[in-house]
C-alpha positions as a Markdown table, in Angstrom:
| # | Residue | x | y | z |
|---|---|---|---|---|
| 1 | Met | 132.8 | 104.5 | 104.0 |
| 2 | Lys | 134.7 | 102.2 | 106.4 |
| 3 | Glu | 133.9 | 98.5 | 105.8 |
| 4 | His | 132.4 | 97.9 | 109.2 |
| 5 | Ser | 130.0 | 100.9 | 108.7 |
| 6 | Leu | 129.2 | 99.5 | 105.1 |
| 7 | Thr | 128.4 | 96.2 | 106.6 |
| 8 | Thr | 126.0 | 97.7 | 109.1 |
| 9 | Lys | 124.3 | 99.5 | 106.2 |
| 10 | Ile | 123.9 | 96.5 | 104.2 |
| 11 | Phe | 122.8 | 94.5 | 107.2 |
| 12 | Asn | 120.0 | 97.1 | 108.0 |
| 13 | Gln | 118.8 | 97.1 | 104.2 |
| 14 | Leu | 118.6 | 93.4 | 104.1 |
| 15 | Gln | 117.0 | 93.1 | 107.6 |
| 16 | Ala | 114.3 | 95.6 | 106.6 |
| 17 | Lys | 113.6 | 93.6 | 103.4 |
| 18 | Ile | 113.1 | 90.3 | 105.4 |
| 19 | Arg | 111.0 | 91.9 | 108.1 |
| 20 | Ser | 108.6 | 93.5 | 105.5 |
| 21 | Asn | 108.5 | 90.1 | 103.7 |
| 22 | Glu | 109.9 | 91.8 | 100.6 |
| 23 | Leu | 112.2 | 88.8 | 100.8 |
| 24 | Ala | 109.9 | 85.9 | 101.6 |
| 25 | Pro | 110.9 | 83.0 | 103.7 |
| 26 | Gly | 113.1 | 80.4 | 101.9 |
| 27 | Thr | 114.4 | 82.9 | 99.4 |
| 28 | Arg | 118.0 | 82.3 | 98.6 |
| 29 | Leu | 120.4 | 85.2 | 99.1 |
| 30 | Lys | 123.3 | 85.0 | 96.6 |
| 31 | Val | 126.3 | 86.8 | 97.8 |
| 32 | Ser | 127.5 | 87.7 | 94.3 |
| 33 | Ala | 124.1 | 89.0 | 93.2 |
| 34 | Trp | 123.6 | 91.0 | 96.1 |
| 35 | Ala | 127.0 | 92.4 | 96.0 |
| 36 | Gln | 126.3 | 93.5 | 92.3 |
| 37 | Gln | 123.0 | 94.9 | 93.1 |
| 38 | Leu | 124.2 | 96.9 | 96.2 |
| 39 | Asp | 127.5 | 97.9 | 94.6 |
| 40 | Val | 129.6 | 96.5 | 97.4 |
| 41 | Ser | 132.1 | 93.7 | 97.9 |
| 42 | Arg | 131.2 | 90.2 | 98.4 |
| 43 | Gly | 133.0 | 90.3 | 101.7 |
| 44 | Val | 130.7 | 93.0 | 103.0 |
| 45 | Val | 127.5 | 91.2 | 101.9 |
| 46 | Arg | 128.8 | 87.9 | 103.3 |
| 47 | Ala | 129.6 | 89.7 | 106.6 |
| 48 | Ala | 126.1 | 91.2 | 106.7 |
| 49 | Leu | 124.5 | 87.9 | 106.1 |
| 50 | Val | 126.5 | 86.2 | 108.8 |
| 51 | Arg | 125.1 | 88.9 | 111.1 |
| 52 | Leu | 121.6 | 88.1 | 110.0 |
| 53 | Val | 122.2 | 84.5 | 110.8 |
| 54 | Gly | 122.9 | 85.6 | 114.3 |
| 55 | Glu | 119.6 | 87.5 | 114.3 |
| 56 | Asn | 117.8 | 84.1 | 113.1 |
| 57 | Leu | 116.5 | 86.0 | 110.1 |
| 58 | Val | 118.8 | 84.0 | 107.8 |
| 59 | Val | 120.0 | 80.4 | 107.8 |
| 60 | Leu | 123.3 | 79.1 | 106.4 |
| 61 | Lys | 123.2 | 75.8 | 104.6 |
| 62 | Asp | 125.8 | 73.6 | 102.9 |
| 63 | Lys | 128.4 | 75.2 | 100.6 |
| 64 | Ala | 127.9 | 78.6 | 102.1 |
| 65 | Gln | 124.5 | 79.1 | 100.9 |
| 66 | Phe | 122.2 | 81.6 | 102.7 |
| 67 | Phe | 118.4 | 81.5 | 102.9 |
| 68 | Val | 115.9 | 83.6 | 104.5 |
| 69 | Ser | 114.7 | 81.7 | 107.5 |
| 70 | Pro | 111.7 | 79.5 | 106.7 |
| 71 | Val | 108.4 | 80.0 | 108.5 |
| 72 | Asn | 107.6 | 76.8 | 110.5 |
| 73 | Val | 105.1 | 76.1 | 113.3 |
| 74 | Glu | 107.6 | 76.2 | 116.0 |
| 75 | Asn | 108.9 | 79.7 | 114.9 |
| 76 | Val | 105.3 | 81.0 | 114.5 |
| 77 | Leu | 104.3 | 79.8 | 117.9 |
| 78 | Glu | 107.4 | 81.2 | 119.7 |
| 79 | Thr | 107.0 | 84.5 | 118.0 |
| 80 | Ser | 103.3 | 84.7 | 118.6 |
| 81 | Glu | 104.0 | 84.0 | 122.5 |
| 82 | Leu | 106.5 | 86.7 | 122.6 |
| 83 | Arg | 104.3 | 89.0 | 120.5 |
| 84 | Lys | 101.5 | 88.5 | 123.0 |
| 85 | Ile | 103.7 | 89.3 | 126.0 |
| 86 | Leu | 105.1 | 92.4 | 124.4 |
| 87 | Glu | 101.8 | 93.8 | 123.1 |
| 88 | Arg | 99.8 | 93.0 | 126.3 |
| 89 | Gly | 102.4 | 94.7 | 128.4 |
| 90 | Ser | 102.5 | 97.7 | 126.0 |
| 91 | Leu | 98.7 | 97.9 | 126.3 |
| 92 | Cys | 98.7 | 97.9 | 130.2 |
| 93 | Leu | 101.4 | 100.6 | 130.1 |
| 94 | Ala | 99.7 | 102.9 | 127.7 |
| 95 | Phe | 96.4 | 102.4 | 129.5 |
| 96 | Gln | 97.9 | 103.5 | 132.8 |
| 97 | Met | 99.0 | 106.8 | 131.1 |
| 98 | Ala | 95.4 | 107.5 | 130.2 |
| 99 | Asp | 96.6 | 109.2 | 126.9 |
| 100 | Gln | 93.5 | 110.2 | 125.0 |
| 101 | Ala | 95.7 | 111.2 | 121.9 |
| 102 | Trp | 96.9 | 107.5 | 121.8 |
| 103 | Ile | 93.3 | 106.2 | 121.9 |
| 104 | Asp | 92.3 | 108.7 | 119.2 |
| 105 | Gly | 95.2 | 107.6 | 117.0 |
| 106 | Leu | 94.0 | 104.1 | 117.2 |
| 107 | Asp | 90.6 | 105.3 | 116.2 |
| 108 | Gly | 92.1 | 106.9 | 113.2 |
| 109 | Ile | 93.8 | 103.8 | 112.1 |
| 110 | Cys | 90.7 | 101.9 | 112.6 |
| 111 | Ser | 88.8 | 104.3 | 110.3 |
| 112 | Asp | 91.5 | 104.1 | 107.7 |
| 113 | Phe | 91.4 | 100.4 | 107.9 |
| 114 | Ser | 87.7 | 100.3 | 107.3 |
| 115 | Gly | 87.9 | 102.7 | 104.3 |
| 116 | Ala | 90.6 | 100.6 | 102.6 |
| 117 | Val | 88.6 | 97.5 | 103.2 |
| 118 | Gln | 85.4 | 99.0 | 101.8 |
| 119 | Ala | 87.4 | 100.2 | 98.7 |
| 120 | Gly | 88.9 | 96.8 | 98.2 |
| 121 | His | 92.5 | 98.2 | 98.9 |
| 122 | Phe | 93.6 | 95.1 | 100.7 |
| 123 | Asp | 97.3 | 95.7 | 100.5 |
| 124 | Gln | 96.7 | 99.1 | 102.3 |
| 125 | Ala | 94.5 | 97.3 | 104.8 |
| 126 | Ala | 97.3 | 94.9 | 105.6 |
| 127 | Arg | 99.7 | 97.7 | 106.3 |
| 128 | Leu | 97.1 | 99.4 | 108.6 |
| 129 | Asp | 96.5 | 96.2 | 110.3 |
| 130 | Leu | 100.3 | 96.1 | 111.3 |
| 131 | Ser | 100.1 | 99.9 | 112.0 |
| 132 | Phe | 97.3 | 99.1 | 114.7 |
| 133 | His | 99.5 | 96.8 | 116.5 |
| 134 | Gln | 102.7 | 99.0 | 116.2 |
| 135 | Ala | 100.5 | 101.9 | 117.7 |
| 136 | Leu | 99.6 | 99.8 | 120.7 |
| 137 | Val | 103.3 | 99.1 | 121.3 |
| 138 | Ala | 104.2 | 103.0 | 120.6 |
| 139 | Gly | 101.5 | 103.9 | 123.3 |
| 140 | Ala | 103.7 | 102.5 | 126.1 |
| 141 | Asn | 106.2 | 105.4 | 125.3 |
| 142 | Asn | 109.0 | 102.9 | 126.2 |
| 143 | Ser | 111.9 | 103.1 | 123.7 |
| 144 | Arg | 113.5 | 99.8 | 124.8 |
| 145 | Leu | 110.2 | 98.0 | 124.5 |
| 146 | Lys | 109.6 | 99.5 | 121.1 |
| 147 | Gln | 113.1 | 98.5 | 119.9 |
| 148 | Leu | 112.8 | 95.0 | 121.4 |
| 149 | Tyr | 109.3 | 94.5 | 119.5 |
| 150 | Gly | 111.0 | 95.7 | 116.3 |
| 151 | Ser | 113.8 | 93.1 | 116.5 |
| 152 | Cys | 111.4 | 90.1 | 117.0 |
| 153 | Asn | 110.7 | 89.5 | 113.1 |
| 154 | Ile | 107.0 | 90.1 | 114.0 |
| 155 | Glu | 106.4 | 92.0 | 110.7 |
| 156 | Ala | 107.4 | 88.9 | 108.7 |
| 157 | Leu | 105.1 | 86.8 | 110.8 |
| 158 | His | 102.3 | 89.3 | 110.3 |
| 159 | Gln | 102.9 | 89.4 | 106.4 |
| 160 | Asn | 102.8 | 85.8 | 106.2 |
| 161 | Ala | 99.5 | 85.6 | 108.1 |
| 162 | Ile | 98.0 | 88.2 | 106.0 |
| 163 | Gly | 98.8 | 86.2 | 102.9 |
| 164 | Phe | 96.5 | 83.6 | 104.1 |
| 165 | Leu | 93.3 | 85.9 | 104.2 |
| 166 | Thr | 91.0 | 84.9 | 101.6 |
| 167 | Gly | 88.7 | 87.9 | 101.0 |
| 168 | Ile | 86.7 | 90.7 | 102.4 |
| 169 | Asp | 85.1 | 88.9 | 105.1 |
| 170 | Asp | 88.5 | 88.0 | 106.8 |
| 171 | Tyr | 89.4 | 91.8 | 106.6 |
| 172 | Arg | 86.0 | 92.8 | 108.2 |
| 173 | Arg | 86.7 | 90.3 | 110.9 |
| 174 | Ile | 90.0 | 92.0 | 111.8 |
| 175 | Asp | 88.3 | 95.4 | 111.7 |
| 176 | Ser | 85.6 | 94.1 | 114.2 |
| 177 | Glu | 88.3 | 92.8 | 116.5 |
| 178 | His | 90.4 | 96.0 | 116.4 |
| 179 | Arg | 87.3 | 98.1 | 117.1 |
| 180 | Ser | 86.2 | 95.8 | 120.1 |
| 181 | Ile | 89.7 | 96.4 | 121.6 |
| 182 | Leu | 89.4 | 100.0 | 121.0 |
| 183 | Ile | 85.9 | 100.2 | 122.7 |
| 184 | Ala | 87.2 | 98.3 | 125.7 |
| 185 | Leu | 89.9 | 100.9 | 126.0 |
| 186 | Arg | 87.5 | 103.8 | 125.7 |
| 187 | Asn | 85.3 | 102.2 | 128.4 |
| 188 | Arg | 88.3 | 101.8 | 130.7 |
| 189 | Asn | 88.0 | 98.2 | 130.8 |
| 190 | Ile | 91.7 | 97.0 | 130.7 |
| 191 | Glu | 90.8 | 93.4 | 131.5 |
| 192 | Glu | 88.4 | 93.1 | 128.6 |
| 193 | Ala | 90.9 | 94.9 | 126.2 |
| 194 | Glu | 93.6 | 92.3 | 127.2 |
| 195 | Met | 91.4 | 89.3 | 126.6 |
| 196 | Leu | 90.4 | 90.7 | 123.2 |
| 197 | Leu | 93.9 | 91.5 | 122.2 |
| 198 | Leu | 95.0 | 87.9 | 123.0 |
| 199 | Lys | 92.3 | 86.3 | 121.1 |
| 200 | His | 93.0 | 88.4 | 118.2 |
| 201 | Leu | 96.6 | 87.6 | 118.2 |
| 202 | Asp | 95.9 | 83.9 | 118.7 |
| 203 | Gly | 93.9 | 84.1 | 115.4 |
| 204 | Thr | 96.9 | 85.5 | 113.4 |
| 205 | Ser | 99.2 | 82.7 | 114.5 |
| 206 | Glu | 96.5 | 80.1 | 113.8 |
| 207 | Leu | 96.2 | 81.2 | 110.2 |
| 208 | Val | 100.0 | 80.2 | 109.6 |
| 209 | Val | 99.7 | 77.0 | 111.5 |
| 210 | Gln | 96.6 | 75.9 | 109.8 |
| 211 | Tyr | 98.0 | 76.5 | 106.2 |
| 212 | Asp | 101.2 | 74.9 | 107.2 |
| 213 | Lys | 99.3 | 71.7 | 108.1 |
| 214 | Leu | 97.5 | 71.8 | 104.8 |
| 215 | Asp | 100.9 | 72.1 | 102.8 |
| 216 | Ser | 102.3 | 69.2 | 104.9 |
């Protein structure tokens, strides 16, 4: 495989690990260790990491040390604002199409989420929570919008917020908020659906901000 293609492959692998929060914010990414783990040259890993710096997913510090970008209040608020714009826009586009299959799909995710919470499978519930929002965006049937949403590091923000949930009551609140959005869509009340979505997303960002203040 040509070095450029190999760099892209490693870039995509590391990008996915960061966005899924498998590599947590602040984690140091040692070039030599990743080169050994991925069985590629250090130059390939370094080139991939430099590209990730350009995506703001990685920061470069003194002595050429790479770290997964930390979560901070400014990043959370900026990403949250962008997320609200993209999800609200997607919701409106999907609503105009009046796609019953889309609404039924959201209903199915809500049912699976409720079942996971009831069974105490909170890791599964966390994945379904993200799936609900990804399905909102997918409903717009706009590939460019979906691509933009996927490039905004929203998965990492979401995973960090989920990490601050303290128990079943928090997950039940999320379940209730998702279902309220769904009911508004079924009732063809887009204004209420938008309002409920924005309120729900504000709650997600507030979790991260709240715990950042506790740590400071």
